[in-house]
C-alpha positions as CSV (number, residue, x, y, z in Angstrom):
1,X,18.8,-7.4,-15.7
2,X,17.4,-10.2,-13.7
3,X,17.7,-10.7,-10.0
4,X,20.3,-13.4,-10.4
5,X,22.3,-11.3,-12.8
6,X,22.2,-8.4,-10.3
7,X,23.4,-10.8,-7.5
8,X,26.2,-12.1,-9.8
9,X,27.2,-8.6,-10.8
10,X,27.4,-7.4,-7.1
11,X,29.4,-10.5,-6.1
12,X,31.9,-9.9,-9.0
13,X,32.2,-6.2,-8.0
14,X,32.9,-7.2,-4.3
15,X,35.5,-9.7,-5.5
16,X,37.3,-6.9,-7.4
17,X,37.5,-5.1,-4.1
18,X,38.9,-8.2,-2.3
19,X,35.7,-8.6,-0.3
20,X,34.5,-12.2,-0.1
21,X,30.7,-12.0,-0.1
22,X,28.5,-15.0,-0.8
23,X,25.5,-14.9,-3.0
24,X,23.4,-15.8,0.0
25,X,24.7,-12.7,1.9
26,X,23.8,-10.5,-1.1
27,X,20.3,-12.0,-1.4
28,X,19.8,-11.4,2.3
29,X,20.9,-7.8,1.9
30,X,18.5,-7.2,-1.0
31,X,15.6,-8.8,0.8
32,X,16.4,-6.7,3.9
33,X,16.5,-3.5,1.7
34,X,13.1,-4.5,0.3
35,X,11.6,-4.9,3.8
36,X,13.1,-1.6,5.1
37,X,12.0,0.3,1.9
38,X,8.4,-1.0,2.2
39,X,8.2,-0.2,5.9
40,X,9.6,3.4,5.4
41,X,7.4,4.2,2.4
42,X,4.4,2.8,4.1
43,X,5.1,5.2,7.0
44,X,5.2,8.1,4.5
45,X,9.0,8.5,4.6
46,X,11.7,8.4,2.0
47,X,14.5,6.0,1.2
48,X,17.8,7.4,-0.1
49,X,19.7,5.1,-2.5
50,X,23.3,6.3,-2.3
51,X,24.5,7.7,-5.6
52,X,21.3,6.6,-7.4
53,X,18.4,8.6,-6.1
54,X,15.6,8.7,-3.6
55,X,12.3,6.8,-3.3
56,X,9.3,8.7,-1.9
57,X,5.5,8.3,-1.8
58,X,3.3,10.4,-4.1
59,X,-0.5,10.7,-3.5
60,X,-3.1,11.5,-6.2
61,X,-6.4,12.8,-4.8
62,X,-9.7,11.4,-5.7
63,X,-11.1,13.1,-8.9
64,X,-13.9,13.1,-11.3
65,X,-13.4,11.3,-14.7
66,X,-15.3,9.8,-17.5
67,X,-15.5,6.2,-18.9
68,X,-14.0,6.7,-22.4
69,X,-16.3,4.0,-23.9
70,X,-19.6,5.3,-22.6
71,X,-18.9,8.8,-21.6
72,X,-20.4,8.1,-18.2
73,X,-19.0,10.2,-15.4
74,X,-17.2,8.3,-12.6
75,X,-15.0,8.9,-9.6
76,X,-11.4,7.9,-9.9
77,X,-10.3,6.9,-6.4
78,X,-7.3,8.2,-4.4
79,X,-4.1,6.5,-5.4
80,X,-0.8,6.2,-3.6
81,X,2.3,5.1,-5.5
82,X,6.1,5.2,-5.2
83,X,8.1,7.9,-6.8
84,X,11.8,7.8,-7.8
85,X,13.9,10.9,-8.1
86,X,17.4,10.3,-9.6
87,X,20.4,12.2,-8.3
88,X,21.8,15.0,-10.6
89,X,24.9,12.9,-11.1
90,X,22.9,9.9,-12.4
91,X,20.8,12.1,-14.6
92,X,23.9,13.7,-16.1
93,X,25.5,10.2,-16.6
94,X,22.5,8.9,-18.5
95,X,22.2,12.0,-20.7
96,X,26.0,12.1,-21.5
97,X,26.3,10.4,-24.9
98,X,30.0,9.8,-24.5
99,X,29.5,7.2,-21.7
100,X,28.2,4.5,-24.2
């Protein structure tokens, strides 16, 4: 799904609920969600996504490794990356073969 398809889908869903929301409002909401998410994750917090899951930050410590081509030892630097944990409800939905 592309960003425009997501915006169109959200707008259609809001129309079904008799809520008139423009595409610009939805874009602003998505950009605001991105800014809040970046800020919260940068501070080491977590971001709940209602009914979907939770975004958190995971840290991998610096460690020793080897260059696979030369076999030369090297240090793999510390890495910080986002982690997504789905809700049990979403996990069950995705694993239920009857929902197709």
